[in-house]
Each structure stands twice: as structure tokens, then as C-alpha cells.
N, C-alpha and C positions, 0 to 999 in steps of 0.2 A: 059550437060546431062549427066546422070550416064551410066557407063558402062555398055556394055550388058555383059550377063551372059549364059556359055554355057550351054545346055539343060542337064538335067541330066534325067534317065529314073528312074521310081520310080518302084518298085515291094511292094505289100499290101498284107503279110502274112495273110490275115484276109478274110472270105468269109461273114463279116458284110455288107449287103447293108447300113446300116448308113453311117459305116466311107467310105466307097465309095462314096455314095451321099455327105455326107461334103466334102470330097477332092474336086470332082465335081464342088460343088459352090464356092468353092474357085479357079477354072481355072485349077485343076489337075487333069489329067487321067493315074490312074495309070495300070497297070499290075498287076489282081490278081491271085494270084498262094498260096493256101490253105496248112497249115502245117500240117504235120501228126503225132506230137507230144503226148504222151500221158501225158495229165495233169495231174492225179492224181499221175503218176510217177515221172515226171521232180518236183512237189511239195514235195513228199517223198524224192526222194533224197536231196534237198536243205534243209529239216530240220533233214534230218541225216546228212550234212554236217557243218550245222551251230551249232547243238546242241541242237537245241530249236527250237519252233512254230516260225513261220514267223508272222511277223506284216503284215495287210493286202497291206498296200503301197509294200510292198519289194515281198508278195505272187503273184503281178499282174504284179509287173518289171519281178522276174523270167520265168514266164510263156512267158510273151513278148518278152524276150531273147531268150528262148529256140524255141520260131515260126521263129524269125526272123533269128536266127545261123540253122535251119533246113532248111528253103527255100534255103537262101542262099547257103547252101554246094551240094543242089540239083539243084541250075542255074550253079554252078560250072560244075556239070556234063555234059559237052558239049551242055550247052542251049547255042543256037545261041543268046539270051538277056540276056547272064549269067552278061553283063558290066553294073549293076546298082546299085542304092541304094536300101535296103529291110529295109523295116518297120513294124516291130511287134505289136500289141496290147492285149492288154486281160482287162478283167473291173470286178469288184466285189462288192458289195453291203455290207459295213458294218454296222450292226445294233448290238446293247448291245453286242457288241464286236464280234458276230460273223459274219463270211463271206459267203455271198451267191450268187452263180453264177447263171446257168440256173436252174429254179425250175425243178425238176424231172419228175411231171403229173400235169394234172389243181392240182389234190387234194393240192398237194403241192403249185403250186401259191396262192391256196384261201386262207390256213393257212397263208404264207408269208403276201401277202394284209391285212388281219385282223390285222395281228402284227404290218403292219407299217403305217396302218390307223391313221391319227390325230398327227403323230411322226416325225420327224430327222431321217433321213440316210446319211452316207456318201459313196459317188461313188467313188473308185477307180479306175484308169487307168491308166497300164502302159505302157510306150514308149520303143522301141527298135529299133536303128537303126545299121545297118551293111552295110559299105561301101565295095560295092562288085565290084566295078567297076574297070575296068584294067588302069592300072597305066598312060598307055597311054590317057586314057580320064581322067586324076586326079584324081584317084582313092588315097586314104590313107590308106586303111586297117582297118579304125577306126571301132570299135564299141565302142556303148555308151547308155546309155537310162535315163529314170527321169519317176517320175510317176505323176499325177494329181490328186488332191482329193476334191470332189466337195460335200458340204453338203445340202441335196434334204429334202423339208419340204414338206409330202406327203399331201393329201386332206382327210377331216375325212367323208371316202363314208361310204355306208351302204353295209350291206351283197348283197341286191338286185345288186347293181353298180359293187360289186366284181365280181358275179356271173356274171354277162352280159359282162363285161371286159373280164374276164379269157375265158369267151365262145367263145371270137372271137380267138384264139388262139396265140395273140401276145405276151403277158407276157410267153408264152412255150420257146420263143426262145430266150431271153436276160436277161441278168444279173440283176437280181433284179427283175425280172419279173414286169420289167416297162419300157416305152419308155417315153421321153418327147419330141421327133417330130413325134411323131407316136399318134395310139388311146389312149396312154396312158396320152397324155398332158395335157387333162381337170382335171387328178387326181394329178398334180404335183402344189401346191399352190405357189413355189417361190423355188429358191436355191440362194446359198450361193457359189461365184466361178463360173469357165469358163464351160460356156452352151455346149461349144464342148467337156466337157472333159464329162459330162454324156451322151452325143450322143455315144462316146468312142474313140473318136480321137481330143484331145484337139492341137487347130491350132498353138496358142502360143508357147506351148509349142515346136511343131514340129520344130516351127521355129525357137527355143533356141539350139535344138539339132543340127540342119542343122550351125548354128552358130558356135557352138563348132567343126564342121567338116571342118567350111571356105568353107561353101554351100549355097549361096544367095538363100531365099524364090522366086524369081522370077525364076531362074533357072528352078525350078520343073513345073512351070504353062507353059499352052499349047500357042503354039505361036496363035497370034491375027493374 
């Protein structure tokens, strides 16, 4: 039989219900601590540092890292659950070379859907892990990340369908103004890539990152 793995506490640096649900469905119950990062400021600083604009896959990774490191630093300030693994995530939709986060308002969401319908776009999700565990708990101090990119093919919906979907309010709270696991699911014809990446957290990629830190996936799962 395989050796058992010591349990590892996971902190999710995101308020996304979809990411939390994705982890829960895989048997992982993280503690949620939302980061306080100023996303535009983080991206501006990254652009200044690189001396050029960021590719979408790099932009989401920069934000995921900022979120994970912000929460990790706050946990280190006397938190009784500071010894944990911290996961930061960020998602953006790329359409015609433009990066789309959450829409500004309902009008913006409608404009986006009229541009996306009947077409394909790429959903990029950055993942960043910070091993903030104490050394006696096996902590390595490691920090690493990667991005997943999934092509999304949208249905050719009409204006009435767009208006009805935007009226639900759901598109206003998600990157790209759509979901695949909620009310927006019927408007996605198909995807090319990892389904979980579109939801906002790629479980296979997270498992790979854990492997880089020599942490087996099963150590995150809730006891059965």
C-alpha cells in the first residue's frame, strides 16, 4: 500500500466561489483569506520592471504571485494558522490580443458578449504557490507558479439572450463576463484544454506545482 502523506493546510488567496467549489469537489477544504493587492498597480510595476507590456499568460501569473505573497505575509504576522501552503490565482480572457478581466458594468458585459459570440477566445489562469509552512512541518520556503490557457468557443447567441444573461448579474463578477459551470454554461459550445482552468483553478496544474515542492496531492485531501 502507498505510504500515507502528512496533511498539509491550504490557504486559498481568492474569494472566488468557483475556485472554492472546485477544490471542495476534489476533496480539499482550504481556508479562504482574500488578498488586498492593488491589481492595476501590480501590473504597472511589472510592466515597468520588464520594460514592456505583459503577455496575458504572464499578467495572470504576476497577479497570482502578488496575491499569494500578500496573504502569506499576513499569515506570518502572528496568525495561529500561519504554517500553511498558500495558493493565489487570477484569470483573464484574451480576445483579439486584448486582456479582459471582470466587466466594468452591465453595458460593458453586453459589449463583450457581442464581440465574443460565435468566436473563440483564450482563458488564461495564473497559479502561484507559496510554501509558508514551518520547517518542523516540512516547509521548504519554496515559491513557484505557472499559467494554464484554455481556448473557449462561444455560442452565436442573439442580443436577447445576451441581455437576459447579463440581467442575471453573473457576468459582472467573473473574468471574461462568463462562466462555464454556472448560468453561462449553455453559451459555451466547447473548449480546448483543461475544463478546470476555465473555472479558474486547474487541478492538474496545481498537482504538478505541488509535485515540484515534493508535496503529494493526497496530503491536501480531507481525511475520510
